[in-house]
N, C-alpha and C positions, 0 to 999 in steps of 0.2 A: 451742540450742532445748531448753527443759524444760517438760514436761506437768505440770500442777497438778490438774486436776480433769476428768472427762469425765462427762456426764448423758446417758443413752439412754433414750427413750421410744418403746415401739412400734416398734422397730428389729430386723430380722432375726428372732431366736427369742426375743427380749425382749419379751413382751407389756406388762409393767408398767413403770413408771419404774425404772431402775437408775443408781447412781452408783458412781464409781471415783475415789479419793482417791490420785491418784499421788504427792503428797508425802508421805502416810504410807508408801505401798509403797516409794518410793525412799530411806527413811531407812537402810535396811541395805545399798544398794547393789545388792544382788540380790534380784529377787523372781521368785516364780514363777506361771505362768497355766496352771492344769491344769484338767481336766474330762473327763468320757467323750466319746466321739466323737460328734460332731453336737450338743454341747451348746451351741457358740456361742463358742468360743475365738477363732476367726479373726475372728468378727463384731465382736469389741472392736476388734479392729485395724482392720477394716472403718470402723468407726465414727470412729476418729481420722482416717483418710484421708478420709473422707466429709465430715467438719467443715472439714479443710483445703482440700481440692480440689473438693468438689462431686460425687464420684465414687469409686466403690471400685475397687481393683484388679481387672485381668485380667477374665476372662469373666463375674464376678459383676456387671459394670457393663452395664445394658442397661435399655431400657424408660423411659428418661428418669427414674429414680428411683423409679418406682411400685412396682417389685418388692422395694424395701427395707423395705416396710412388713409388720410382723409379722402373721402369720396368726392370733396368739392374742390380739392387741389387741381391746379394746372398740370397736363402730363409731363411738363418740363421740370416741375418743381420737386424737388427731393424731401422726402419726410425728414425732420431732424428736430432734436430735443437739445437745449444747451442748458445746464444748472450751474450756477455760481453759489458757493457756499464756503463757510467756514467750520472746520471741524478739527479738534484736537490742536488748535492754535494755528492751524495752515489754512490758508485761502486757496481753494483749488476750483477748477472749471472743469466739467465733465462735458463732452460732446458726444451724442449717440446718432447714428443713422441706421435705422433697420433696413433690411433687404428691400430693395426698389426695383420694381418691374418697369422700365422707361422704354419708349420707342429707340428703335435702332436709329443710330447717326446717319446722316447723308441722306440719299433717296432709296435706302433699304427698307423693306417691309418688315413688319412684325416688331415684337419686343425682345428684349434681353434682361437679364436680372443682375444688377450690381449687388455684391456681398455687403454685409453689415460693416459698418466703421464705427470706430470708437476712439475718443481721444481724451487724455488727461493732463492737464496744465496746472501749473502751481505760479502762484504770484511771488515774485521776489521782491520785497520791500527795499532791499539795499539797492538794487538796480532800476527798481521802478518799472519792471516789465515782467512779461509772463515767460515761463520756461517749460518746454515740453517734458512730460515725464515718460510716457508709455502711449502705445497704440495697440496694445495687446488685451483683448476682451478678457482674457483669463487674468492676466496681471493687475489689470484695473478693477475686476470684481472682487479679486482677494485684498487689494488695497483698501477699497471702499469698504470691506466688511470688517476688516481688520481696525481701520480707523472708528467705524462707528460701534463695533463689537456687536453688532445685530445680524441676524439674518433678514430675508426680505418678509418674512412670516412676522417676526418679531416688530420690524419697523412699522408694518401696516397696522399692528395692534397698538404700539406705543406712541408712534407720531401721527398716523392718520387714523384717528379714534373711531371705529365703526360702532354707533352706538347701538344698533340692531344686534350685533353680534354680542356685546356685553349684556344686553336685556336677556338673550337665551343664554348667556352663561349665569345670571343670576337663577333662572328657572331650571337650569340642565340637572341632570342627575349626576352621581359622582362619577361616572365613567366618562360622559361627555365633558364634563368639567376637567377631568384629568387629561383628556386628549387635547385640549387647549392649552391647559398649563404645561403640558409636556413639550408641545411646539415652542411655547414662548421660552421656558427656561432651560431647555436642551437636557432634559433629565434620562436621555436614550442611554447615558452611560450607568445609570442605575438598573435600568431595564437590562442592559448587556450583563451587569453583574448577576443579576437573578437567573438570565439564560445561561451565562457561564457556569454558575453553581449547579444548575439542574444539568447542564452538559457533563460536567465534572462527576455528578453523581451518577448519571446512566455510565459513563466511561468506566468509573471505580467499580460500579455493579457489574459491568460486562468482564472487568479484569478478575474480579472475585469469582465471578461464574466460571470463567475460564480456567482460573486455578483449581476450582473445585472439580471441573470436568476432568483437568489434566490428573487430579488425585484419584477420581473415581476410575479413569483409564488405567492408572497404575495397579488400583485395587483389582479390576476386572483381569488384569495380566498376572497378577499374584495369583487369583483364583484358578486361573487356567494352568498355571505351573503347579500350584499346590494341589489340586484335584479336591477330593471330598475332605481335606485336611482345613479348608478355610471357608467360613461363611460371610458373605458380605452383609453390612449393615443395610437395612431398608430405608435410606436417605436418598435424596436428590441433591443436585448443585444448587449452592447457596443455602442449603439448611444448616443451622448452627449445629455443632457437634459431629460433623462430618469429619473432620479431620482426625479426631480422638479416636472415633470409632474404627476407622480404616486402620489406623496404626495399631490398636488393640487386636484386631484380627490378624493383621500381618505378624504380631509377635507370636501369637498361637501357631500360625502355620510354619514359621521358622524353628520352633520347638519341635513339632512333630516331622519336619523334614529331618532335621539333625539325628532323631532317634532311627529313622529308616535308613540313614546313612551308615550308623554304626552297624545294624544288622547286616547291611550288604557288604561291609567290609569283611564280618567273619565269614560269610558264605564265600567270597573271593578266595580267603587264605586257604579253606579246605579245598577247593576247586584246584588250585596252583600246586597243592601236594599232589593230589591224585594224577594230575596232568604230568608231573615230573617222573613218576613211577612208570607210567604208560610209555613215555619218550624213550626211557632208558631200555625197557623190554623191546621197544621196535629197532631201536639202534643195534642191540645184539642179534637180532633175526637178520637183519639188513647186512651185517658185517659176515655171518656164517653164509649166507647165499652168496655174497660177492666172492668169497674164498672156493667155494665148490665151482662157482663159474669159472673162476680164473684157472683152476686146475683143468677143467675140461677143455678150455680155450687152449690151453698150452700143449696138450696132447694133439689137438687138431692141427696145430701150426706145424709141430714136428712132422707129422705125415706128409703135408704139404711140401716141406723141404726135400725130404727123400725123394719124392715124384719129380723135383726140378733139378737132380743133381746133374745130368748129363748137358743140361743147357749152359748150366753154371761152368763146366769145364770148357765148352767151347768159346765163351766169352773171354776167359782167362787167357786162352791160346792167341786170340785175335789181339788182345792188349798187349802181349809179348811181341810180336812181330811189328805193332806199331811203335812199340819203343826202340826198336832196331832201326826201323825206318828214318827216325827222327835224327839219326847220326848223318843220313845222307840229304837231310833237308837243306843244310846252308849250300852245298852244291848245286842242287835242283834252282835254288833262288837266284844263285850267281848266274848260272846259265841262261836262265830265262830274262834276267835283267839285260845280259850282252846281247840277246837276239832282238828284244825290243829296241835297244839303242841303234843297232845295226839297220832295222828295218826303218827308224825315222831318218838316219842320217841319208841313207840311200833315196828317200823320198825327197828329202831338202836338196839334195845335189840334183835331181831330175828337174825340180821347179827352178832351180838359179840356172841352169843351162837353157832353158826355155827363152831367157830374157837376153841370151848373148847374142852378137853379130853372127852371122853365117861363117865368118872365117875364123871363128874363135869357138865354134860349137863343139869341136871334138879336142880341143886341147886339154892337156892335163893341168894339174894344180900349180906346176912351175911356170908354164906359159901363160896361164891367166894372171898370175902375180905380176910378170914382167909387163905384160899390157896395161895393167892398172896403174903401174909407177910411172909409164910413159904418159897417160891421161893426166895425171896429177902434175907432171912437170909442165905441160902445156897449159895448164889452168893457171898455173904459178906466173907464167909469162902475160896474161891478160889483165894485172892489177894496174898498171900504167895506164893501159886503155881505158879502164873504168874511171879513173880520175878524170881523164880528159873528156869522158862523155859527161860526167856530173858537172864539170866546168862549163861545158858547152850549154847545159840546161840552164845554169845561172845566168849567163851570158844573155841567153834569148829573153829570159824574165827581166834582165835589166833594161834591155831594149825596150821591153813593152812598158816598164814604167817610165821610161824617158818620153815615150809617145804621150802617155797620160798625162805627165807633167806639162807637155807643151800645150796640149789641148787646154788645161786648165788655165795655165797664165794667158792663153789668148782669149778665153772667156772673161777673165778678170780685168785685162786691159780694155777689152770692148766695153764692159759695164761701167769701168771708171771714166772712159771718155764720153759716154753717153750722159751720166750724173753730172760731170764737170761742165758739159755743154749747158745745163740748165742752172749753173749755180748763181749767177748775177741777177735773173729775175727773181729767184726764191729769196736773195739776201735782201733785196729791195723791198719784197713784199713783208718780211719780218722786221724791217726797220721801220715801215709805215704803222705796224701793229704797235710798236713801242712808243712812237709818236703819240698815236690816239690814246693810248692807255695814260700817258703822262699828262695830256690835256684833261683827262677825265678826272684825274687825282685832283687837279688844280681846282676844277668846278665843283668837287665835293666838297672842298675845304670851304669854297664860299658859300655854300649852300648850308653846311653846317653852323657857321656863324649866324645865319639868318633863322634856324629852326628854332632855338631856345626861346627868342623873344616873342615868337608867334605862338608857342604853346603856353607861354605866360598870359598872352593877351587872350587865348581861348579860355583858359580857366577863369581869369576875371570875368569875362562875358558870361560864362555859366554860372559863377557866383551872383552875378547881378539878377539874372533871371529867376535864381532860387530865393534870394532875398526879396524879390518883387511879389513871388508867391507866399512866403512867409509874412511879410507885411499885410497882404490883402487878408490873410487867415487870421492875423493878429488883430486888424481892424474889426472883422467879424466877431472874433471871440471877446473882444472889448466891449462891443455894442451889447451881445447877447448877455454878458456878465453885468453891464449896467441896466439894462431891461429886468433881469432877475433880482438885483439889488433894489429897484424900485418896487418889483412886485412884492419881495419880502418885506419891505419897509411898509407898504400897505397893509400886508397881513398883520404885521405887529402892531400898528396902530389900531386896526380893527379888534383884535384880541385885547389890547389894551382898553379899549372903549367898554368892550364887552365885561371885561373883569371889574371896570369903575360902576358898571350898571349892577353888576351882582355882587358888589363889595359887601353889602348888608349880609348875604349868606356866608360870605367868607369870615366876616367879623364875628358872625353868631357861631360859628363852629369853635370859637375859643371862649364863649360864655361858660360861666361855671355858677351854680347857684350859690347866692351869699357874696358873691363878687362883683364889684362895681362894673357897670358895662362903660367900655372906652369911649362910646360916643355920648351917651346920656346920663350916665352916672349911676342908673338905677341898679339896685341889688337883685331885683326879682326881674325874670324874664318869662313872662308867660307866652309869648308866641314869637319865638325867634324865627327868623327868615330861614329857608331852606334852600339849599342847592337844586336848581333844576337840571334837567338831563344834558344841556350845553353848557353847563358852568364852565367858566375859565378861572383856574387858580393862579397863584403867582409863579408857579413852576413853568406852566405853559407859557405865560407871558414872558419870562425870561428866556425860555428856550427860543421863542421866536425872535427876541431881540438879539439874541446870540447868533440867529441863524442871518438876521440882517448885517449884523457887523462883520461876519465872517464874508458875507457877499460883498459888501463894500470894500474889505480888504482884498479880496480876490479880483475886485474891478480895477482898483488902482495897481495892482501888480501887473494886469494886462495891459493897462495905460502905458506903464513905464516900458514896459517889453516892446510895444508897438513903436514908441520914440526909439528906443535904442535900435530897432531894425530898420527905420527910415534913416537915420543918421548913417548907418553902414551902407544902405542901399545908395545914397547921395554920394558918399566917397567913391564907392565902385563906379558909378555911372559917370563922374568926373573924370575917372582913369580910362575907361574903355569907350565912353560915347554910347551912341544908340545903334551902333552897327549890330545886327542880328547874330546870334552865335552860331546859326547855321553857316551863314556866309563866312564867318571866321573858320570855322572847323573845314569848311572845303578849301580855304586858301591853305590851311596848314595841312591837310590831305594831300593837295597838288605839290606843295613843297616836301612833303615827305617822299612823295612818289618820285620827284625829280632826284632828291638825295640818293635814294636807293639805287635808281638806276645809274647815276654817277658812280657810286661805289662800287657797283657791280662791274661797271666798264674798267676803273681802275685797278680792280683786283686781277686783271688780266696783264699787269705789267710785268711782274716777276715771271710768269709763265713766258711771255715772249722774249724777254732777255735769256732765259734759261735755253730756249729752243734756238736762238740765234748762236749761242756759245756751242751747242752739240753740234749745228750744221758746219760751223766752221772748223771744229775738230774733225768731223767727218771728211771734210775737204782735204785736210792735211793727210789723213789716213789714205785716201784713195789715190792721192798723188804720190806718196811713198810707195804704194802698193804697185802702180804702174811702173815706176823705176826698178824697182826689185824684180819683176817680171822679166824686163829686157837683160838685166844682168844674168839671169838664169838661163836665158835663151842662147847666150854667147857661150856658156858653160857646156851646155848640153851638145853644141856642135862639135866641140872638141873631144868630148867623151863618145861620141857616135864613132869617129873616125879611128880611135884606139880599139874600140869593140869590133869594128869590122875587120881590121887587121889579124886580131886574135882568133876570130871565128874561122877565117880562112886556114889558120893553121891547124887547129883542132879537128876540123873536118877531114883533112888529108890525113891526120894519124888514124882516124877511127875507121876510114875506108880501109886502110892496110890491116887493121886488127882483126876486124868482124868477119873478114872473108865472104862467104856466101850467105851467112846469117844476116838477119834484119839489123842486129845490133849486137854491141859486144856483150851485153847481157844475156842474150840469147844464146851466143857461142859460149859463154862461160855456163850457162845451164845445160848445154849438151855435154859438154866435158864432164861436168860434175856427175851428171847421171850416168855415163859411160863408166867412169871410174868406180862408182858405186857398185854397178851390176859385175864388172870384173872381180872386185874385191870380194862379194857375195859369193861368187861361183867358185873361185879358188878356196876360200875358207869351207865351203861344202863339200869340194872333192877330198880335201885333206882329212875331214871328219869321217867320212865313209871309208876310207882305207883303214883309218885306226879302228873303227867299230869291227870291222871283218876280222883284224888281228884278234882283238879280244873274244869275239865268239868262238874262235876255233881254240883258243886257250881254255875257255869254260868247259868244252866238249870233254876234253882230256881229262880234267879234274873230275867230273861228275862220273865217268866210266871208272876211276880209280877208287872212288868213295863207295860206289854201289858193290865192288868186290869186296873190299875189306868188311863190309856189314853183313855179307852172306848172301846178297842176291845175284841171281845170274845176270840179270841186265839192268840197268837204270830204270826201265819201265816197271819192272816188278817192284822196284823200291817205291816209285812214285804211287802204284796201286796199294801198297801196305800202309802207306803213310796216312795216319787218321788226323782229320780237321778236328779243332777245338771242341766243337758241339758233340760230334761222334765219341770222342776221347772222354768228355765229361760224362756222356749218357751211359757208356760201359763201365766207367768207374763207378758210377752211382749204384749200378746194379751189383756190383761185386760188393760194395760196402754194405748195402742193404741186406744181401744175403748173410754176411758175416754177423751183422747185427742181430739178425732175427735168429740166427742159431745160438748167439750167447744169451739172448732173453730167453729163449724156450728152455735152455739148460738152467738158468737162474730159476725160473718159476718152478720147474719140477724139482728142484732142490730145496724149496722153502720148507721148513718143518711145519709151520702153522698151516699152509696151504694143503700139505700132504694129510695132516690130522683131520682136517675139515672134510677131506673127500671120502675119509673112511667113515664120517657120520651120517645119519639119516638126514634126508633134504630139509631145508628150513622151512616154517610156516610164516611166510611174510605175509600173507592175505590177513590171517587172524589177529596178528601183532598189529596191522595198520588198522583194522577196525576197531581195536580196543583204543589205540592212541587217538582216533579221530573222535571217538565218543568223549574220551576225557578233554579234548582241545575244545568241543563244542560246549561242553558244561563249564570250561573255564571262560569262554567268550561270553556267555550268557551271565555268568557271576560278574563279570568285568563290566558287561553292559549295564547291569542292574546298580552295580557300584558308581558307575560314571553318570547314570541318570539321577541316582540319589544325590550325587556330588553338585551335577549341574543345577537340580531343583534347589537345592540350598545356597548354593552362589547366586542364582538368579532372584530367590527371595530375599537375600542379604542386599543384593543390588537395587531390586525394586524398594525394598524397605527403606533403604538409605535415600533413595530418590523421593519417596513420599514424604519421609520426615524433613528432608530439605525443602521441598515443595511447601510443607505445612510450616516450616519456618518462615519463608518468603512469603507466604499467604498471611501470617497474623499481622504484620503491620498494614499491608493493604486493606485487610477487612476493618482494623482499627480506622484507616483512613476513610474508608467508605462509611462508616458509622458516622464519623465526624462530618464529611461533606454532607451526608444524607439529611443531617441535623440541620445544618445551615442552609441547604437548599430549602428544606420545608418552612424554614423561620422566614427567609427571603420572599418566599412565594405565598406565604399567609396561610399555609396548610397545617403549621405544626400546632401541636397543643400549647406549646409555650407563648405562640402568638394569640394573645385573647381576643384581640379585635380583628383578627384575619387580615391585617393590613400588610399589602406589599412593600418591598422597600421603595420601589418608584414613587408609591402613593405616600409613604412616609415623608419623602423629600418633598412632594408637592404639596403636603398638607402643611410642612413648615412654611413654604414660600407662600400658600395661600393664607397662612395666619399673618405674614408679613404684609400681604396686599389688602388684608381686612384691617389692620391697623391704621396703614397708610391712607386707605379709602374713608375711614371712619372721621378722621380729622376734617375733611371735606364736606362728609355728608352731614354731620352735625351743624355745621353752617349751613347748608342748603335746606335743612330741615329744621331749621331753628331750635337745634338740640333735641330733637324728638327721637331721631333714629340712630343706632350704632349697628355696624356690621361685626359679627362675630365669626369665628371658624368654629365647626363642631366635628368631633371626630366619632360621632356616633354611627352605628350601623343603621343602614336603611333596609329595612325588611331583610330577606336572606343574603344581601351583598355584603360587600366589605366596606369598612369605615374608613374615614381619615379626609374626605374632601366633602363634608357638609359646608353649607353656608347659612346662617340664619341673621335675622335683623332683630334687636333688642329695640321695643317701644318704650320710651321713657314716659309717656302718658299712662300705660297700662301695667308697666313693669314685666310684660310678658316678653318672652323670646319665643319668636314665630319664623316659619319658613318664607324665605324672600318671595316665594310664588304668591303670598297672600298681598303683595303691595299692590296699588292701584296704578294705572298707566302712568300718570305724572310722576309718582313715588318712584316707579320703576325705572324712569327715565334719569332722574337726578340720583337716584342709588347707582345705575350702571355707569353714569358719567363719574361719580366720585370712585367708583370701582376702576374705571379706565384711567383716571388720572393717578390713583394710587398704584395701579399696576404699571405705569409708566414709570413712576419713580422706583418701582422696586426693580423693574427690569433694566432701567438706567445703572443702578448700583450694581446690578448683576453684570452688566456689560463692561465694568471697569470704570464706572464713574463717568462715562461720556455725558457732557451736558448738552440737555434738549432745549434749545432756546425757542424752537418754532414747533407748534403743535397745532393740529386741525381737529374739528370735532364735526362730525357728520350727522345733521339732523336731528330730531327728537324734541325740539324745543317748543312745538305747537301743543303738546300735552301738558303745558305748565299754565298756572293762574299767574296774574300780574306779580303779586306778592313773591311767589316761588321763583318766578323768572328773574326779578330783581336780585334775590338772594343767590341764584346761580350765577348770575352775571357778575355779582360781587366777588364770589369765589374765582370765577375765571379771571377777573380785573386783580384779584390778589396775585395772579401768577406773575404780575409785572415785578413784584418784590424781588423775584428773583430774575429780572431782566428777561423774562420770556414773553413772548408774543403768541396769541392763540387766535387761528382763523376758524370762524364759524361758518360752516355749510349749512343754509337754512333756508325755507321758504317763508318763514314767519314774517309778517309785514311789520310787526311791532318792532322786530329787532333793527329794521332799517331807520327807525327813528331814534332808537336807543345807542345805535354803534355808527359812529361818524365814518370812519375808515371802510370803506367798501369796494370790493371788486365784483362788477356787474358781468355776467355773462349774457350777452345778447344773441338770440340766433334769428337767422332769416334764411330764404332759399339758396343763397350763395355760401352759406356756412355760418358759424358762430364766430364773436369777436368778443375782445376783453375791454371793458373800459373801468378805469379806476375813478372812485369818487371820494371826495372829502380828503385827498392827500394832496 
């Protein structure tokens, strides 16, 4: 990573815009950032950190960036930091603006807050331009972190080397040292491994205890089932040997339960035999009691039958009379049907005669039929009159249609006359529109021919103005380049003169004892010249000469470009003259407006032609319609005369046919109703006469049937006749009587029933008590057998589940033991971990060992080979080991704690440690090259010789093309380091001044 340029606006103490050219500062390798206390030296480093990560280091970060704004800035100036850098071979530009509370725009009072803004751009070397990558805070943060491979904390420790932090790091204990290394090397994953192992140990322990608890629960259930046959082991969940003890106790309980089940089976077999004998005795007693009760009940039923013998005879006689009356029933039904039919016919005849005319009210059936025939004949004679009446209706409708057609033709003719009266003026107006549109089309063609030349002239004028600006800018650039070339030439000549002045020191650097001097030829060199602080070597002179040559080439290029632009401007000016481009643009705009207006006017030509064509067609249609209406009027006159003659004839015929009625249809309706009434009355009279004859015949047949059945009168036969319900009830009584007599005789004749009646009464109660006792003893034995079987089955089931649980628990307990050992080992609490070193501490110890080795390479140079940093894994007091840091003193050969170093020794030891840590973290971050470093304070504690040695070490970093910025108050550094960036403070805010670049 190399920084190129930093632009700061309204940031920290800097009220106005400030810029830092790191490329210029880094030319010498070392540069000094100095200024009075509180001027803002650290704010420059804060700006770099803020541009990269959106926040500043340590306690200065807070308030979501609003505190970063300078109190010296103008209200309308927004805080902004822009950093240009190269990282991973990509040249990037990052711009960040923190939240800004600004005054509201316009005349509104108060302030408003603008959100934070971030831009990321990348330089495209192929196109020679910047391209936008993102404006998202999160995307830019992830991109920068990925490219640098470091978090903000790592960057602040590796690039912005805070010496006070590393001095504390040297003197810190193992715990504080581990916290810093953990932040830098991101060893949280190893701490997570420790935590994960501890969590797994607790989880497996909980699962083991859960399995043991389930096993103990099954053991308690087995004890409840087995009772006194099982004793539980005196062990708790998690104790070793619990599973074996529970399974052994369960085996003893199962054996005892099976023995008790065998005893219960024997008791049940004996109880079943006694119960069978008692049930047989009870069945015999019940059968004897049943037969004795059956005989007694049969005797009682026979006595009841004897008492009801008279009632039986009466019922049988009534049934006999009913069977005789059934032969007369058809005649009775026939006579009843005839009487009902005669009654209905007489009622219908009476109703029909009420509707007859008075002259027909007393007529018989023949007279009524003759009158109906006469009415029908008269109705048939009205058919011709009906057709005439229908034709008259159609004739009147046709007359009305002719009248409507006449009125419509009159309206059409009147409208056509009105439209045709205005035809000539309308046709003249349409022709005028056509002529106007044709004229506009001709004008548009002429304007179009003038438009393209005018446009080309306007483009040439604008190109003339653009070339004029470019020529002016090119002249200014060429002048600046010439001045810069002259300045660089002077600097080169100055450096050359300085080199020639100190050439003796340069030649002395190549002297070797015993070898002749290139100037004097002597082989001894007692006092060779030494280089002073401002010595200029050959490389510096060559770089200045190369810069001068490059500036000369750039100046020549700009001069040639200016000449080319001037030639192009002269050619364009000769073509278009000095007429301003604005005036030409106004002429082109007016020409365009006239062309568009003419084109719009000409577009109406086609529409005008079409409208004239439609108007001429409508004129022809209206003339034709007026002629056709005159033809239809003559035809209507002839048709009206024909219809009038036919109407007179039809009205005379209808007057004769309808008589006194309003119409023929009314007269026909009268005749239809009269014929229907007469026909209905004649039919009703004939039906009444026929039913009277059938009733008389039915009376004669009924009297004959009653006499033959043995009844004196038809009424007596009707009384003796039984309805179906009464017949079924009497028959049921007779059947029951016969069935009862048969059943009683059968029971009294049974041998076993008669024999039982001669025995003593059965002892049913005693036999029942003996059977109940036997059944109770059987139930008790069965319950005992079932309980023993249930206990045996439940013990088998619980034992099987306990055995299955023990089998499943075995690998879990093995896992618990294995994970527990690993967790204790990683946590440093295991006896196998002799140094009680945690896993994270072990990893950090390896990193610290790498840092100590990298720091020693520079510490030996700074201390003239006296001191070496070594890592120690010894335990400190009762704490854990692994993060100890000692220094080996070559003068004494003793190893001692870093806290024993003096102030100056502590500074260059911490500086070496910081540089070594930067190398290790860089490798850890994926080998990102760090070409720019900053070192903050601490140089005031060094003597001159040590300061020279430290600066030589820092200067050696240039061998890896690094540049180091030193932030210090030490005045001696201003004389030793020529490239400087001074921070100047005053009442209006701080400012930056580069010196020696």
